[in-house]
C-alpha positions in Angstrom: -18.0 4.2 2.8 -15.4 4.8 0.1 -12.1 6.8 0.7 -10.3 8.2 -2.3 -7.3 10.4 -2.5 -7.4 13.3 -5.0 -4.8 13.1 -7.7 -2.3 15.7 -6.8 0.8 13.8 -7.2 4.3 14.9 -8.4 4.4 11.6 -10.2 1.5 12.6 -12.4 2.4 13.4 -16.1 3.9 16.8 -16.4 2.2 19.7 -18.3 4.1 19.5 -21.6 3.3 23.2 -22.3 5.6 24.3 -19.4 9.4 23.9 -20.1 11.0 21.6 -17.6 13.7 22.9 -15.3 17.1 21.3 -14.8 19.1 20.9 -11.7 22.8 21.8 -11.4 23.7 18.1 -11.9 21.9 17.8 -15.3 25.1 17.4 -17.3 26.4 14.9 -14.9 23.2 12.8 -15.2 23.6 12.8 -18.9 27.3 11.8 -18.6 26.3 8.9 -16.4 23.7 7.7 -18.8 20.6 8.5 -16.8 17.1 8.0 -18.1 15.5 11.4 -17.4 11.8 11.9 -16.8 9.5 14.9 -15.8 9.1 15.1 -12.0 7.8 18.1 -10.0 8.5 20.4 -13.0 12.1 19.2 -13.4 13.9 16.8 -15.7 15.3 14.3 -13.2 16.9 10.8 -13.4 14.5 7.9 -12.8 17.4 5.4 -13.1 20.9 4.9 -14.5 22.1 2.0 -16.8 22.4 -0.5 -13.9 18.6 -0.2 -13.3 16.2 0.4 -10.5 16.7 -3.0 -8.8 20.5 -2.7 -8.7 20.3 0.8 -7.4 17.8 -0.2 -4.7 20.0 -3.1 -3.6 23.2 -1.0 -3.7 21.5 1.5 -1.4 20.7 -1.3 1.1 24.3 -2.7 0.9 26.6 0.3 0.4 25.7 4.0 -0.4 23.9 5.8 -3.2 23.8 9.4 -4.3 20.5 11.0 -5.2 19.9 14.4 -6.7 17.0 16.0 -4.9 17.7 19.6 -5.9 14.1 20.0 -7.1 13.2 20.3 -3.4 12.5 23.7 -1.9 14.9 25.2 0.6 14.2 28.2 2.9 16.0 30.1 5.7 13.4 31.5 8.2 14.8 33.8 10.8 14.0 36.5 13.3 13.0 36.5 17.0 9.4 35.5 16.2 10.3 32.5 14.1 9.6 29.6 16.5 6.2 31.0 17.7 5.3 31.8 14.1 6.0 28.3 12.9 4.1 26.8 15.8 1.1 28.7 14.6 1.3 26.8 11.3 2.5 23.3 12.4 1.4 20.8 15.1 5.0 20.2 16.2 7.3 21.5 19.0 9.5 24.2 17.4 10.2 26.3 20.6 12.0 23.4 22.4 14.0 22.2 19.5 17.7 22.5 20.3 20.3 24.0 18.0 21.6 21.3 15.7 18.5 19.1 15.9 16.1 18.5 13.0 12.4 17.7 13.1 9.7 16.5 10.8 6.8 19.1 10.3 3.5 19.5 8.6 1.8 22.6 7.1 -1.9 22.4 7.6 -5.1 23.9 6.3 -7.7 25.5 8.7 -9.5 22.2 8.5 -6.5 20.2 9.5 -5.6 18.9 6.0 -2.0 18.4 5.1 -0.7 21.2 2.7 2.8 19.7 2.8 5.3 17.7 4.9 8.8 19.0 5.5 12.0 18.9 7.5 13.4 21.8 9.5 16.8 22.2 11.2 17.4 24.6 14.2 20.3 26.9 13.2 20.0 29.4 16.0 17.9 29.4 19.2 15.2 31.8 20.3 16.9 34.8 21.9 20.0 34.2 19.7 18.6 34.9 16.2 15.9 32.2 16.1 16.7 30.7 12.7 15.7 27.5 11.0 16.6 25.8 7.7 13.6 24.2 6.0 13.3 21.7 3.2 9.9 21.2 1.5 8.6 19.1 -1.3 9.5 20.2 -4.8 6.0 20.0 -6.2 4.7 22.2 -3.4 7.5 24.6 -2.8 5.9 27.6 -4.6 2.6 27.2 -2.8 4.4 26.6 0.5 6.4 29.8 0.1 3.2 31.8 -0.6 1.5 30.1 2.4 4.4 31.0 4.7 4.7 34.6 3.5 0.9 35.2 3.8 0.7 33.7 7.3 3.9 34.5 9.0 5.8 36.9 6.6 5.2 39.9 8.9 6.6 38.0 11.9 9.9 36.7 10.5 12.2 36.8 7.5 11.5 34.0 4.9 14.4 33.6 2.4 14.0 31.1 -0.5 17.2 29.5 -1.6 16.8 28.8 -5.3 20.6 28.9 -5.8 21.2 25.9 -3.5 21.2 22.3 -4.7 20.4 19.3 -2.5 22.1 15.9 -2.5 21.1 12.8 -0.6 23.8 10.2 0.3 22.0 7.1 1.6 23.0 3.7 2.7 24.9 1.8 5.5 28.3 2.9 4.1 27.3 6.6 3.6 29.0 7.7 6.8 32.3 6.0 5.8 32.2 7.7 2.4 31.3 11.1 3.7 33.8 11.0 6.5 36.7 11.1 4.0 35.5 14.6 3.1 34.6 15.7 6.7 35.4 13.3 9.5 33.2 15.3 12.0 30.0 14.2 10.2 30.3 10.8 11.9 29.5 12.5 15.2 26.0 13.3 14.0 23.1 11.2 15.1 19.8 10.7 13.2 17.9 14.0 12.9 20.9 16.1 13.7 22.8 18.5 11.5 24.6 21.8 10.9 27.2 23.5 8.8 30.2 21.5 7.5 33.0 21.8 5.1 32.9 18.8 2.7 36.1 18.6 0.7 36.5 22.3 1.2 32.9 23.1 0.1 30.7 24.8 2.7 27.4 22.8 3.1 24.5 22.2 5.5 24.4 18.5 6.4 21.7 16.6 8.2 21.8 12.9 9.1 18.4 11.9 7.7 16.8 10.8 4.6 13.9 9.1 2.8 15.2 5.6 2.4 15.0 4.0 5.8 18.8 3.6 5.7 21.4 5.7 7.5 22.3 8.6 5.4 22.8 12.3 4.9 21.2 15.2 3.1 23.6 17.9 1.9 22.6 21.4 0.9 25.2 23.1 -1.2 25.5 26.2 -3.4 24.4 25.3 -6.9 27.6 26.3 -8.6 29.6 23.9 -6.3 27.1 21.0 -6.5 28.6 19.1 -9.5 32.2 19.2 -8.0 30.9 17.9 -4.7 28.8 15.2 -6.4 31.9 14.1 -8.3 33.9 13.9 -5.1 31.2 11.7 -3.5 30.9 9.5 -6.6 34.7 9.0 -6.5 34.3 7.2 -3.2 34.4 3.4 -3.7 31.1 2.8 -1.8 29.0 5.3 -3.8 27.0 5.0 -7.0 24.3 7.2 -8.5 20.7 6.3 -8.0 17.4 7.8 -9.4 13.8 8.4 -8.5 12.8 4.8 -9.0 15.0 3.4 -6.3 14.1 6.4 -4.0 10.4 5.6 -4.4 10.8 1.8 -3.7 13.0 2.5 -0.7 10.7 5.0 0.9 7.7 2.7 0.4 9.5 -0.2 2.1 10.3 2.3 4.9 6.5 3.1 5.2 7.1 6.8 4.4 4.5 9.0 2.6 4.8 10.6 -0.8 3.0 13.9 -0.8 0.1 13.8 -3.3 -0.1 10.0 -3.2 -0.3 9.1 0.5 -1.5 12.4 2.0 -2.9 15.7 0.9 -5.2 18.5 1.9 -8.1 16.0 2.4 -6.2 14.0 5.0 -5.3 14.9 8.5 -2.1 13.9 10.4 -4.2 11.5 12.5 -5.7 9.9 9.4 -2.3 9.7 7.8 -0.9 7.7 10.9 1.5 10.6 11.6 0.6 11.0 15.3 4.2 10.3 16.2 5.1 13.6 14.6 2.9 15.6 17.0 4.9 16.0 20.3 3.1 15.8 23.6 3.3 19.6 24.3 1.3 20.2 21.1 -1.4 17.8 22.3 -1.8 18.6 26.0 0.2 21.8 26.5 -2.7 24.2 26.9 -2.5 27.2 24.6 0.3 25.5 22.6 -1.9 22.5 21.9 -4.6 24.7 20.5 -2.4 27.0 18.5 -2.3 25.3 15.1 -4.7 25.1 12.2 -7.3 22.2 12.5 -6.3 21.6 16.1 -9.8 20.8 17.3 -10.4 18.2 14.6 -6.9 16.7 14.8 -6.8 16.5 18.6 -10.3 14.9 18.7 -9.2 12.3 16.2 -6.1 11.5 18.3 -8.2 11.2 21.4 -10.8 8.9 19.7 -9.1 6.9 16.9 -12.4 5.3 15.9 -13.8 8.8 15.0 -11.5 9.0 12.0 -13.2 8.3 8.7 -10.1 6.5 7.5 -6.6 5.6 8.4 -3.4 5.0 6.4 -2.3 1.3 6.6 0.3 -1.0 5.1 -0.8 -3.9 2.9 0.9 -7.0 1.6 -0.5 -9.0 -1.3 -0.9 -12.7 -0.7 -0.3 -13.4 -4.4 2.7 -12.3 -6.4 0.7 -9.6 -8.3 1.9 -6.0 -8.0 -0.9 -3.7 -6.8 -0.3 -0.1 -8.0 -1.7 3.3 -6.8 -5.3 4.0 -7.5 -6.2 0.3 -7.5 -9.7 -0.3 -6.0 -9.9 -2.0 -2.7 -12.9 -4.1 -1.6 -13.9 -5.8 1.6 -14.5 -9.6 1.5 -18.1 -9.0 0.5 -17.1 -7.1 -2.7 -17.9 -3.6 -1.4 -15.5 -0.9 -2.3 -13.8 0.5 0.7 -10.9 2.6 -0.7 -8.0 2.5 -3.1 -4.2 2.0 -3.0 -2.2 5.2 -2.6 1.2 3.7 -3.3 2.2 0.2 -4.3 4.9 -1.9 -6.0 6.8 -5.2 -5.9 9.2 -4.8 -3.0 12.8 -5.4 -4.2 13.9 -6.3 -0.6 10.9 -8.6 0.3 10.2 -9.9 -3.2 6.5 -9.5 -2.6 3.9 -6.8 -3.5 3.5 -4.1 -0.8 1.2 -1.1 -0.7 -0.2 1.7 1.4 -3.9 2.7 1.4 -6.6 4.4 3.5 -9.1 2.1 5.0 -12.0 2.5 7.5 -10.9 2.0 11.1 -12.9 -1.2 11.2 -10.6 -2.7 8.5 -7.3 -1.1 9.7 -6.1 -3.7 12.2 -3.0 -5.7 11.3 -4.0 -9.1 9.8 -7.4 -7.8 8.4 -8.0 -9.2 4.9 -9.2 -7.0 1.9 -9.0 -7.6 -1.8 -7.6 -5.5 -4.6 -9.2 -5.4 -8.0 -6.4 -5.8 -10.5 -7.4 -6.0 -14.2 -10.8 -7.3 -13.3 -9.5 -10.0 -10.9 -9.4 -9.9 -7.1 -6.0 -10.1 -5.4 -6.1 -11.0 -1.6 -4.3 -8.5 0.6 -3.6 -8.3 4.3 -3.1 -5.2 6.5 0.5 -5.2 7.7 2.5 -3.2 10.2 4.6 -0.3 9.0 7.4 0.0 8.1 7.7 -3.1 5.8 11.5 -3.1 6.2 12.9 -2.1 9.6 14.8 1.2 9.4 18.5 1.4 10.1 18.9 5.0 11.2 22.0 5.9 13.2 20.7 6.8 16.6 23.9 6.1 18.5 
């Protein structure tokens, strides 16, 4: 059996007939010498003069500033918010404390993944019931339409197009940010709230997409450049682009929507069972109250019933294996294709993620990739490829 992922990737070439949007940091990117590329409908920096490898390594050693203002930001509020969101996502929203953040998934009726997202509890049920949500840039308009159609009558959904989003990532990110707001050092991984950073009001969460300690900072668009300059003035901080962000997230074993998951894959198939809390699996009505629940819960209960599973792969030769590369079993039969792949800057070896049949998904299993007509031996590896260094206290 062959498993392919549809090409619905924000990394795909942009429609040149549609003018590209620009983030509030566009002029700063130009000033810093960034190479700008189309991404999710925006003109964004893929790298700066130092290059991807240097930016990747700097993030691992110090702190890097990424412009992720293309992402979608929403406030969702009203006393029905938590129950409404639980009707759309297989995660525990009701029990999330104020100041805590959680990873979530919007699903089709068949259990396919519409988008993955982060949401932060701003006010508890009974006291306003408000969350701040960040979704993928390539999906944000469809996500908004989905939210409005499904739960718009139960709560207030407020898009925030006038907010920018910055990601400060790396082991020295906390030291740099603490000079602007000492209280941020009290946050643990997946916590957040309102802060004043250098006099600028922001929403800050201690999270990110790199596997390193770090922060994501939502700020009014008109104040974004001034804040970015304050952060770049810190001795630990340098600018980094989409290239390093992609290599870091792949080393961390994190999915890119459109490449590593989409509406044809369920959370169980995407190896995202950790994101579905126990109460949404075995909590009676709450376990059955999200789209695709019957299919997803059955796959969680019987892993071998899944048609495929997301796995990590390492090449046994120093040949990079890119997305859409065909994968074969050792008999030469096609069994899938790579969803994301590159030469890992940290490990100095080719790594990838792919969907394989359960019979080939065990760590240590050998498959082969077809690269330019030649086979490259690969082995299923545990994810993440590089251990995360989140600040859990």
